[in-house]
N, C-alpha and C positions, 0 to 999 in steps of 0.2 A: 519305490519298490525296486528290487533287484531284477534286471531284465531276464526274461524267460525265452527260451528257444522254441520256435515253432518248427519242430524237427520233421513234421509232415503235415500236409493240409490238402483238402480237396473240396470241390463244390460241384453241385448238380442243380440246375434250374431249367427253366424253359429255353435257355440259351443252348443247352446241351449238357452232356454228361462229362464232367472232368475239366481240368485246368486248361487243356489245349482248346477245347470247344469254347470255353468261356473267354479266354484271352483273344481268340480270333474274332468272336462276335463283338467284344468291346472295342477292339482295334478298328473293326470295320463299321462301327456305329450301328450294329444290327439290334433289332428288338425281337424278343420271342413272344410278344403278346399277340393273341388271336381273339376273334369274337367268341363270347362265352357259349360253349356247347357242352358243359359238364353235367353228366348225370341227367336229372330231370329239370334242371334249373332253366327258367324262362325269364331272363333279364337282359335288357339292352345294355350290355357292358362288355368289357374286354378282360381277358385273364391270361395268366402265364401257367400253362400246364406242362408237366414233365412227361415225356413220352415213355412208354414201356412199363409204367408202374403196375398196371393191372395184370400184366403177364409175369411179373416177378414172383418167384416161388421161394418161400422160406423153407429151411431144412425141416424134415419131419419132426425132429426133436424139439423144434421151436414153433410148431404149428399153432400152439395156443396163442401166439402173439400175432397171428395173421390179421392184418388190416392194412389199409392203404398207407398209413403213416409208417408202420414198421417195414413194409416192403420198400418204401423210399429210403428208410434208414439203412436197410441192407444194401441197396443200390449205392448209396453214398459211401458206406464203409468199404465196399469192394471196388472203389474207383481210385485211380491214380496210385495204386499200390498201398493205399492207406492201411488196410487191414494187416498187410504184411509188416508194416512198420510198427503197428501196435503190438503184434505178436513178438517182434524183436524186443520191444520195450518190456513186455511181460517176462521174456526170458532173462533180461538183464536185472529186473527189479523184483520180480515175483508177483503172484496173483493178488496179493493183498496190498500191494504198493502202487498200483495203477488205478487212479480214481476215474469216475465217470461223471461229467457235469454237462447236462444237455438241456436246451431250452425248447419250449413249444408253447403255442397258445391253445390249440384245440386237440392236439394229439390225434387219437383215432376216433374222433366223434362221428365220423362218417359211418363207422361200424354200428353205432347206436342208431343213427338215422335209418340205416338199412334194416336193422333189427325191428324197429318200430313198425315197419311195413308188414312184418310177419307176426305181429302180436296175435295171440289167441282171440278169435272173434267173440268168444263168450266171457272169458276171464280177463282179457287184456294183458295176460302174462307175456313176457318176452320169450323168444325161442330158447330152448335149452342149450343151443350151441353158441349163444352170445355170452362172452366173458368180459365183463366191464374192466376188471383189474388189468388184463393183459392187452387191452385195445384202447378203449376210451380214456382210461385213467391217464392223467398227465405223466405219472411216473413210468408208464408203460415203455416208452422208448429208452429210458435209462436202464430199466430192468432188462429189457430185451438186449441192449448193447452189452451189459455186464454178462448176461448169460451167453451171448454170442461168442464172447472171448473167454468164457470160463473164469471170469474175475470173481474175487471174493472180498473186495475191499469197498471203500467208500463209493456211494453212488447217489446222485442228486438230480432232480429235475426242477427247473425254474420256469414258472409260468407267470410272467409279468407283462403279458401282451407283447407289444412289438420290441421291447427291450430284452426279452427273455434270453436270447442266445448271445447277447453281448455281455449280460451280467454273469454268465457262466465263466467267462474269462476271469472276471474279478474274483468270483468264488473259488475257482481253482487256484489262482495266484495266491490267495490267502492260505490255502492248505499247503501249497508247496513251500511257502515262506515259513509256516509252522513246522514243517517237517513230517506231517502226518502221511504224506504220500511222496513218491519220487517222480511220478509222471501223471499226466491227466489227459483223458480224452475229453475235449470240449467241442461244443458245436450246437447245432439246432436243426430240427426237422419240423416242417409244417406242411400239411397237404390240403388240397381243396376239399370243401364240404359244403353242404347246403346252408349250414348255420352261418358260416362267415360270408358267403356270397349274398344271401338274403339279409343277413344282419347288417352288413355295411350298407346295403341298398336301402334298408329301412331307416338308417341314419342319414340318408341322402349324401353319402360319402363316396359313392361309386360314380364313374363317368361313363357316358355312352361312347366315348372315344378312348383310344390308348392314352394312358395318363401322360401329363405334361408337367413334370415338376418345375416349379419356379417360373412357369410361363405366366404372362399377364392374364391369359384366358384359362388357366387351370381350373378344373371343376370337379376333381375327384380322383380316387385311386383306381388302379387295376389290380385285383387280387391275384396273387401268384402262389406257387408252392416251391419248395426247395429243400435241399439238405447240404449242410456244410460242416466239416469237421477239421479240427487241428489237434495235434499231439504236442502238449506243452511239457518241457523238461528244463531243469536247471542246466546251465552251461557256463562255466567260468571263462572259457576261451572259444567262443563261437567262430566258425570259419568265416572268412570274408564273404559277404554276399548272403549270409544267413538272415532269415527274418526273425525279428525279436519282438516280443510284447514288452513295451517300455513303460506303460502306465495305464491305469484304469481310473475312471471317475464315475461315481454314482450320486444321484440325488433323487429326492421325492418331493415335488412341490405340492402335490395333492390339490391343485387348483380346481380341477373339475373332473368329473368322471370320464369324459371323452374329448375335452378340448384342452389345448395347451395354454399355459399362462400367456396372455397376449403380448407380453414383453419378452417372452422366452426365458423367464427367470430360472426354471429348472434346467433348461438346456445349458444356459450360461454356467450355472453351478457345476454341472457334470463336466463340462469342458475344462473349467478352471481346476477341478479336482484331478482330472486326468493329467493336466500339465504339471500340477504339484507332485503327483505320484511319480511322474517320469523325470522330475527335476528339470523341466524345460520351460521356456517362455513361448509366447505366441509366435515370436519371430523365428522359432526353430522348426515350425511346421511348414511342409512343402505342398501338401495337398489335403483337402478335407472331403471325405465322402459323407455328404449330407444325408440326414434322415429323409428329407424331401419326398413326402408322400404324394404331393400334387393336390392336396386340399388347400383352399385359400388360407385357413387359419394356421395350419401347421407350418407351411412354408414361410409365411410372414413372420411368425413367432421365432422360428429357428433362424431365419435370416437376420432378425434384429439381434439375436444373441451372438451370432457369428460376426456380424459387423461391429458389435461392441468390443469384441476381443481381438479381431484380426483386421479390422478396417476392410479395405478392398485389395490387400496385398496377396492373400493366399488363394490360389485357384481352387475352385470347389465344384462339385457336381453331385447330382443324385443319379444313381444307376438304376433306379426303379423303373425308369422308362424302358429299360432293356429287360429286366427280370420280372417286373411287376413287384408288388409289395408282398414279400414272402412271410410277412407277419412274424410269428415267433422264431422263424429261421433267419430273418433279415439281418440281425446283428452278426451272426456267423458268416452268412453269405457275403456281406459287405466287408467284413474283416479279411476274408480270403481275397476279395477283389483288391483291397488295399495291399495285401501281400504281393499280388501280381504287379501292381504299380511300382512297388519297391524293387522287385527283381527284374522287371522287363523294361522299365524306363519309359512309361507312357502314363498320361493322365486321361481317364475315360471321359467321354462326352455324355450327352443326355439325349438319347433318342426320343423323339416326340416333341421336345421343347423347341419352339421356334422364336418366340419373342420374350426375352427375360423380363420379368416384372420390374419396371423402373423404380418402383417403390421399395425394392429390396436391394440395398447397396452392398452386394457381394460380387466377387470376381467369378461369375458363373461360366462354366465351359459348355458350349453347345456341341462342339465337335471334339473328338479325341485328338490329342496331339502328343508328340514325343516330348519327353522332359525327364530330367533326373529327379527322382523322389527319394530322399533319405529318411524322412519321417512323415508319416501320414496319420491323420486323425479321422476316426469314423464315429458317427453319431447314431444312436438308436433310442427312440423315445416312445413310451407306451402309454396306453390309456391310464387314467388315474394319476398321471404325473410321475411315472416310474421312468427315470432317465439314466442312460449310460453312455459314456464316451470311452473309446479305446485309442491308444496311441501305439502304432507299430513303427519299427525302424529296421534298417538294414545294417548288419555288422560290417565294420571296416577292417 
């Protein structure tokens, strides 16, 4: 593929709001995980919650979209000057030429959970003020974002579990290559809700401790929430130091509804496809941001795939020990983290991980260290075998 410019990007997680808060936390090896105290949830687990979401107010003209997910969407859009950069792009290209490609897993499902508490005791009807289309619906955040900027063109929501907001980069890249659009808002937003917290607990995938990716004693995830966005544009002569999307790779191994292929088949296929897309070899990658959810099966499978392609040469880490697993937002969150490694010259460590599993032969980073990164690969793998790898680089 032809490289695409990330002309603006932003991230908000439990580490804080914006790039500065994120880079500081990653450099300092901090984690934003806290014991679960969300809503009425009673689980012995840890989570990553973004502060200030409940007090965020949507414009009156967009009040029909009000839910936790779209409030966090607005917070993300209005961070790091991202919304201003989008408006500049709209002025350059027009309202029909800027696309919207966003990923999520549960969107505004919390709004439905809250509405069910207020059902009519006789008929069971949901309250009149509940609007599925603009809240719970997976397309809600894409439609909200399009309306937020007054856009009139292509808009898409992708919901493929934890690969959702990585796959949007690939979808947008295809449309930019085809010439159907001139710029794309890509990213993902997922927020805490009872369904994901209790759901992952019922699958015995949550941990009673902060998650420990790739640790020998890892035993489950810490559910988080987050919002991350990037503005993709064509650019024939990017300025030195600019961040570029160099390649995308997707696969679907369909091995199992909730478990990865034990040999990491789909993961390996996605990484190989990303390398082909970028015209690179494994030796060209300087850092890998692993999917690294901290479950025994996921980390072992991904580790086998990484070892098969990269041996132990390429330093890698999972940053979910810092942010928690932001589910449908994880792909975009970790793509922006890779952008920071490219521009700031550091390789993030893995808060919570103490003893790397000796059965996984990868060059895993426990602590953040300085280092030049010219090309970074990030992995995002979802339930059902939906896999996506992205390669980002810095212009010279």
